[in-house]
N, C-alpha and C positions, 0 to 999 in steps of 0.2 A: 504494500500500500504506500503510495507516494502522495503526500498532501502538499499541494503547491501554495505558497504564500508569496504572491508577487512573482519575482524571478528566483526566489530562494525556496528550495524544496526541503522537506523534513530530513531526507537522507543526507543532507549536507552538500549537495551539488548546486552550483549556480549556473543557470543556462540563460544566455541572452542572445537575441538575434537582432541584427541591424541591417538595414538596406541602405547602401551608399552608392549613388551614381550607377545604378543598374546592376551592381554586384551585391550578392547576399553574403554577409559576414556572420558567422556563427561561432560563438566561443562557449566553451564549457569548462568551468573551473571547479575543481573538487576541493572542498574545505576539509581540512583534517585538524583534529584537536592537537594542541601543542605537545601533549605528552607522547604522541605517536610519531612526531618528527624525528628524523635521525640527523644528528649533527656530528660530523667527523672531528673528534677531538683527540689529539695524540695522547697516549697513556703515559708517556715518559716525560711529562712536564716536570721540570724542576722548579722549585721556588726561586723567585728572583733573589739574587745575592745583594745584600746591603753591605756596602763597604764602609768601614769606619777608619778614621785617621787619627793619629795621635796629635796632629797639628790642630791648634784651635782655628776656627773659622774667622776670617777677617770681619770686623764690625765697622759699619758706616754710620756716622752720626747723621749725615745728610747726603742725599743724592739729588743734585739739581740738574734738571733736564730742560734745556732751552730749545724750543721748537720754533723754526722759522718757516714762513710760507708767504706766497703772494696772493693766494686765494683764501678769503675768509671762511667760505663754506667748507673747504677741505680741512682747514685748521680746526674749525669747530668740531667736525666729525672725528678727526684724529684725537682731539682732546677728550671727547666723550669715550672713545675706544680705550685710551690710556687710563683714564680714571676708572672705567669699568673693570679693566684687567687688574688694576691695583687693588680695588675693593674685593675682587674674587680671591686674590692672594692674601688678603688681610693686611694690606700695607696702608698706613695712614698717609694721605696725600693732600696737599694744598696746591691750588692753581691760582696764579695771578697773571694779569695781562700787562706787560710793560707797554709804554707808548710806541706807536708804529713809527717807522723810519721811512722818510720819503726822499729819494734821490732824484734830482732833476738835471737833465742834460739839455743844453741849448746848442743846436747845430745850425749851420747855414744850409738852406735848401740847395743852393748851387755849390759846386765844389770850390770855385775860385773867386767869384764876385757876387755882388748883390747882397751886401751885408744887412740891408733892412728886411730881407726875406729870410725868416728863420723858422725853425721847427723845434718844439720843446717835447721831450720825452721824459716820463717819470716812472720810477720803480717804487712801488709801495711794498714794504716788507712788514708783515705782521708777526708778532711774537707771542708765545705762551711759555710761561715758566712753571714747570711741575716740580714741586718740592716733596721728596719722600724722606721720611725721618725714621731713624733707628732700624736699620736693616742689617741682616747678615750678608756675607759675601755671596753665599749660594743663592739666596733669594734675589739679591740685586742682579746677579748674572742671569738668572732665569727670566726675570722681568724685562731686563734690557734686551736680551736676545729676542723675546717675544714681540716687544713693541718695535724693534728695529726690523724684524722680518716683515712686519705689516706696515712699514712706513710707505705712505703713498708717494706718487711722483710729485715733484715740485716742493717737497718738504725736506728741510734739513734739520739735523739734530745735533746739539752739543751737550755732552754729559760731563758734569763735574762731581767727583766723589770726594767727600770729606771723611777720612778714615780715623777711627779711634785707635790709639796705640797706647801701650803701657809706658809709663815713664822709665827712662833708663836708670840703671842702678846708681850712677854717679850724680844724678840730679835728685833722687828721692830724698836724700838727707839734706836739710837746709845748710847752706854755706856758713851762716852766721854762728851756728852751733859749733862747727869745727874751728872757726876762727877764735871764738871765746875760749875753747879748750886749749888751743895753741898759745894764746896769750897767758893763760894761767900757768901753763907749763914753763913758759919762758920767764915769768916773774919768779917762780920758785927755784 
């Protein structure tokens, strides 16, 4: 017994017929429950290896990314993409817009004469500054690689990294303490 409901029958098959330009097209699709599907998965899968290193990861206090473009729509779209990617990685991000820079060139229309006939060209460069704070080196590298691979045409990027480093041993102890000790030794 086959009970038809529209194009879907109870036994799980879907049958549809369409006529296009004098040709009769007929398709029959068999629906199968997900548990009956066979997926070829190799049995010798090994768990991914996680490598650990004795070296501490570099820490960045700030990562400043300056993005330049001539088209405002492209720059807005790329800013949205970069902010969304940072939020997905759990990175705190601040965006500010420095003032645009306009370069004007005045040239003669003619090569040699007619100084009163000139043409003016201008290049408008728009900027966005993305400030990322308190990052590890691994997270910074992953984020930078991701946004650089998706950099659109006509957009330039400058990255400035401010790294946190431990104070050297010779600077950790204040100099004035050693000087007072030396003076006391010289007095006695």
